[in-house]
N, C-alpha and C positions, 0 to 999 in steps of 0.2 A: 356789504351786499348791494347797497344803493348805487355805489360807484360802478359796480359791474353791470347793473341793470341800465344805468344811464349810458354806459359805454356801448352796450348792446343796442340801445335805442338809437344812439347817434350813428352807429354803423349801419343800422337798418335804413335810416333816413338818407344817408349819403349813397347807399347802394341802389336806391330805387331808380329804376330806369337805366342803370348802367348797362344791362344786357338786353334792354328792350329791343333795340334795333337788331342785335344779333339773333335774338329769338324770332323776330319777324322774318329774317332771311331764312332761318332754319324751318319755319313753318312752311314756307314756299318749297323748300327742298323736300320736306316730308309729304307735301301735297303731290309733288311729282312722283315720289316713291309710292304713294297710294294709287295714283293713276296707273303706274306700271303693274301693280298687283291686281287691279280691278278691271282694267280696260280690255285685256286680251281674252278673258274668260268667256264673255258672250260671243266672241268671234271664233272660238275654237272649231265649231262645226264647219265654218267657212274656210278656216285654215286647213282642215282635213281635206276638203274638196280641192283647194288650191294646190296642195302638195301631192294629192293622189294617194293618200295613206288611209289606214283603217282607224276607226274611233279608238281602238285599244292602244294604238301607237302614241296617242296623246299622253299616256302615262309616262312615257320616256322624257317628255319635256320637264315635268315636275321633278322626276328622279334625277335628271342630269343637272338641273339648276340647284337642287338641294345638295347634291354631292359637292359641286364646286363651291357653293356658299359655305358649307361646313369646313371646307379645306382652307379657303382664303380668309375667312372672317378673323380668326385669331392672329394670323400673320399680319394682315393689314392693320389691325388694331394695335399690335405691338410696334409696328413700324411707325404708326402715328405717335405713340408714346416716345419713341426714340428720336424721330426726325421732324416732328411737327404734325399736329392733327389736321390742320387745314391742307397741308401739302398732300397727305394721303387721301383726304376727303375729295380734293379736286381730281387727283389721279383716278380714284374709283369712279367718280362721276363721268370723267372723260371715257373711261373704259365702258361704262354702262351706255353712254350716248353712242359710242361706236357700235356696240352690239345691237342697240335699238335700230340704228340706221341699216345695219347688216340684215336685220329681220325684214326690212322693207323690200330688199332686193333678193333675198334668198328664195330660190325656186325649187330646191330639192330638200328632201327630208334631212340628210346629213348636215347640210350647211345651215338649215333652219335650226336644227337641234343644237349645233355648236354655238350659234348666235344666241339662242335662248338661254343656254347654260351660262355664257359669258355675261349676259345681262344680270346675273345674280350678284354682281359686284355691288349692287345697291344695298345689299344686306348690311354693309359696314357703316352706312351713313348715320343711322341713329346713334350707335355707340360713339362714333367720333364727334357727333354734335354734342352729346352729353359731356364728353371730355372737354370740349372747347368751352362750353358754358360753365362747367365746373372750374376750369382754369381761370376764366375771367372773373367769376364770382369769388374765387379763393383769394384773389388779391385784395378784396375788400372784406375778407373774413365772412363772406356770405355764400360761399360756393355751394354748400349743401342745400340750404333752403331755396336759393335761386334755382338750383338744378331740379329740385322737386317740382316747383311750380312750372318751370319751363318744360319739363318732361310731359306734364299733362297737356300742355298746349301743343307740343309736337305730336303727340298721339292723336289729338283732335285733327290736326292737319293730315296725318296719315290716313285715318279712317274716313275723313271727308273726301280725300283724294280717291280712295278706293270706291266710295259710293259714286262720286262724280264720274270716275272712269267706267264703272259698270253701267251707269245710266246713259252715258254719252256714246259708248261704243256702237251699240246697235243703231242709234239714231244717226250718227255720223256715217256709218256704213251705208244706211239707206239714202242719206243725203247725197253721197257721192256716187249713187247709182250702182252700188254693189262692187265698186272698185276696191278690192282688198288692199292692194299696194298703197293706194292713196289714203285709206283709212289707217293703215299702220304707221303713217308718218306723224300722226298726232302725238303718241307717247315719245317718239324720237325727238320731235320739236321741243316737247316739255323738258326732257332731260338735257337737251342742248342749252336751253335757257337756264337751267339749274347750274350748269358749268359757269355761265357768265355771272350768275348770282354769287356763287362761291368765290370766283376770282376777284370780283370787285367789292363784295359786301362783307366778307368774313375775314377777321384778323387772325393771325397765326397765334398759336398757344405758346406759352413760355416753356422752353426746353430745359431739361435737367442739365446741370453743369457736369462736365466730365465726359469721357468717352464711354460709349456703350456699344456692345456687340450683339448682333442677332444670334440667338441660340438656335442655330440651324439644326443641330442634332435633336433638340427637344421638339422643334416643329415637325421634323420628319417623323418622329415617333407618334406625335399627336395626330398628324395627318393620316398616318397609316391606320391608327386606331379608329379615327372617325370614318375613314373610308371603309373599313371592315364593318363597323356597326351600322352606319347609315346605308351602306350598300346592301347589307343583308336585309335590313328592314324594307328597303325599296324593292328588293326582289320579291318579298312577300306580297307586295301590292301589284306586281306586274303579272299579267295573265300568262306570259310565256317565260317566267323566271325559272331558275334552277330548282332542284328538289330540296326537301327539308334537310338532307344531310349537309349540303353545301351551305345553306343558310345558317344552320346551327354551328357549323365549323367556323364560319366567318364571325359570328357573334362571340364565340369562345376566344378566337384569336384576337378580336378587338378588345375584349376584357383583359386578356393577358398583356396586350400592348399598353393599355391604360395603366396597369400596375407598374410595368417597366418604365413607362414615361414618368409616373409620379416619383419613383425611386431615383431616376436619373435627374429630375429637376431639383430634388433636395440637395444635390451636390453641386449645383451650378451657381456661380456668383451673380449672374444676371439672367435668371431662367426665363424661358418662354412664358410660362405660367408659374407664378410663385405659389407653390403648394402650401407653404407656411401661412400665407395670407388667406388662402382658401379654407384653412382650418380654423380661422378666427370665428368666434361665436356670432359676430355681426355679419359674417360673409357666407358661411356654408348654408345657413337656413335660407338665405336669399337665392343662392344658386339652385338649391333643391326645390324651392318654391317655383322658380322659373321652369324647371323640368315638369313639375306637377301641373302648373297652369297650362303648359303646352298640350297636355292631354286633352283638355276640354277646348282650349282656344283653337288648336290646329287639327286635332284628331277627330273631334266630334262633329265637325261641320258637314262632312259627307253623310254620315248617318242621319243627321238632322234633315238634310235635303231629301233623302230617300224616304224617311218616315213621313215627311210632309206630303210627298207625292203618292204614298201607298193608298190603294183603293180602300175606301171605307167598308166595302162589302166583306172584307176579310175580318171585320170586327175590331179593327184598330186602324191607325193612320188618319190623315186629314183629307186625302183625296184632292189635293190642290194641283192646279195646272202650273206651268212654268212661270207665268207672271205672278201668281199668288205665292209661289215658293220664293221668288225673288223678294217679294214684300216681307216675308217672314225673316229672311236673312237681313233685309234692310232694317227691320225693327231691332234685331240683335246688334247690328253695327251702330245704330244710333245710340243704343244703350251703352255700348263701349265708349262712345264719345262723351256721353253724359258722365259715365264713371270716371273718365280721365279728367274732365272738368271739375268734378266733385273732389277728386284727389288733390288737384292743384289748389282748390279753395280751402278744403278742410285741413290740409297739411300745414297751413299757416297757424292754425289755432290748436289743433290736436296733435298728440304725439305721433310722429311718422310710424313708429312701431305699432301703435294701436290701430292706425289707419290700415296698415298692411294686414294685420290680423283680421280686422273687420271685413276687408275686401276678400280675403281668402274664404272667410266664413260665408260670405254672400254667394260665392261661386258654388260652394258645397250645398248651400240651402236651395239655390235655384235648381240644381240638377236632382237633388233628392226629392224636391216637390214634383218633378216631372214623372217620377215613378207612379204616384197615384193620379196625377193630374195631366193626362195626355190625350183625352178623348175629344176635347173641344179646342178649337183654334185659340180662343181667348185664354184658355188655361196654359197652353204651350207658350203663347206670347208673354204672359205674365212671368212664367218660370224663366224663360230666356232673358227677359228684361232684368230680372234679379241677378241671374248669373252674369249677364253682360255688364252690369254696373260694377261688380267685383272684378271681372276680367279687365275692364278698361282701366280701373284704378291700379291693378297689378302691373299691367303692361307699361303704364307710365312710371310706376314706383320702382320696379326692379332695376333698370339700368341706373337710375339715380341713387338707389340704395347701395348698389355695388360700387359705384364711383365714390360714394361717401365713405365706404368701408376700406377702400384701397389706399395704400400709401402713395405719396406723390410720385409721379412717373409711371403709374400702373393703372390709371383711371380708364384709359381706352380699352385695354385688354380685359379688365374686370367687367366693364359694361358689356363688352362683346360676348363674354362667356355666358351672360344671362340669355343672350339670343341663341347661342349654340346649344345650351342645355334645354331651352324652350323648344328649339327645333327637333332635337333628339327625342324629347318627350312626345311631341306631336307625331313624329314619324313612327315611333315605337307604338303609340296608342292606335294610330291609323292602321298599322299592320295587324295589331291584335283585334281591333274592332272589325276589320275585314273578315278575319277568321271567325269571330263570334257571330257575325251576322250571316255568314254563309253556312255555318255549321248546322243550323237547325232547319234550314229550308228543305222542304220535302213535300210529301203528299198532303200535309195539313194546310199548306198555304200554296199560293200561286207559284209557278216555277221561278219567277223572277223576284219574288218578295221575300224579305227577311222575316224571321219570326218575331213576335212581340217580345218573347223572352230575351232575344238577342238585343233588342233596343233597351230593355230594362237593364240588362247587364252593362251596356254602354253608359247609361245614365248613372248607374250605381258606381262605376269606376270613376267617372268624372266627379261625382259628389265626394267620393272618398279622397280623391286628390285634393280637392279644396279644403276639406276638413283636416287632413293630415298636414297640409301647408300651414293652416292656422295654428295647429299645435306646435309645429316646428318653430314658427316665428316667435312663440313664447320664450324660446331660449335666447333670443336676441336681447342684449342689454338694453335697459329702459332708456338710456341716454344716447343710444346709437342713432346715427343718421341726423344728428343735430350739428349746427355750426359750432366751431371750436369755442367761441366765447359763450354761447348758450349752454353748451355741454359743461363747460367749467362752472358756470353759474349754478346749473342744476346740481352738479356734484357738490359744490360748496353748500348749497341749501340742504341737500340730503345729509351732509355731515354736521350741519348746524354751525358752520363757520361764519364769522363776522368779517366781511371784506371791506 
């Protein structure tokens, strides 16, 4: 046993700093990704005026980018596994940069919408970065632990970029005298610099030996299924969407296509998504957790903002103006950063499985506390901070955990699937929350305000998602997500072997 411990210690020592430079470059990439996600939001009212459209038309921006992201994410991740993760990362960064520059010069709604959708190629950056870090660390038998710690730092860069973008947008717009075109060059410049960083600073991953073929049939089925599901859910959120019959039909068709896809993939030698891997006990709870955390992370932010702005005269709400509402969101984002840092630190000493379970439980606890504690600002901030700590840790942990559970040659697509399932969870919950909050408005409340019962329902669903995820993660094997040498040593110790 002592020889194994000594070997593990030597591996740890030799691996320190091996990926430090690589992680530093990727933090810059995620900083730019965060700027993309935070910079445009404060400028949306000015974009509406610039394009001569209605406020409601802004919903099409998110819907179009969401649809494209859901379609290209698994394909690009698989191409990275096949032909090199750096190569696809650079290609996606170039596509994002081109779309960002297109936004600067787009003067009509259709052209702006197309450019906005194409900008969604950035969604594959984090999964490909995780795969590259895992590949580099795997060569020193430290892929899993290094990836865990790196993932926390990457999420810090992402959230810091989002905060920086949101804070800088309005100030830069005012500084350039309200010239929207000039203000929109900032994220375009940031992404262009990212292309240079990837080109010169990122090494290529090690490719699998032998010829591999892209499972076009599988991706077509998966794309059709995702298009039906995410399209239906996006239609729910659009004010001028189709009727319930069309939405339900699309959801049913999407579910049928997912079943057909799964059966088709089981018969493929090199499938688009290896269903057998997804059925592993260390993989399926992670993917389901990604779906569940998407409910609160992506779906609950709109209800949070509207609750914070609801007039206190109704007997609930915080009655905050736009600036104070931004501060509330800022506290939540900072707690995400702290949670990601804590994950990177604690995963060195604690079981990664235990950290995941604890993080999911924090999400559930934060939202369940909101049900009785929502009348004062400090109560809401404390609850959101608790939930944010758990969410930040989970956002960092899930891609790394999926990469650790995937066989060699499938780390990119496994990491990407956590993003896909998280997005679907957020889209689905956003649609459901919209119906819940609109359903009870009537004579008892102001015409534009949602009922308190609707908000409580939203928080209860978010809390349930966190607690269910914590329970599901109990099914993960205790030695999962550990480095090979560490896992073997733990297994020997559990059996009482003398090594």
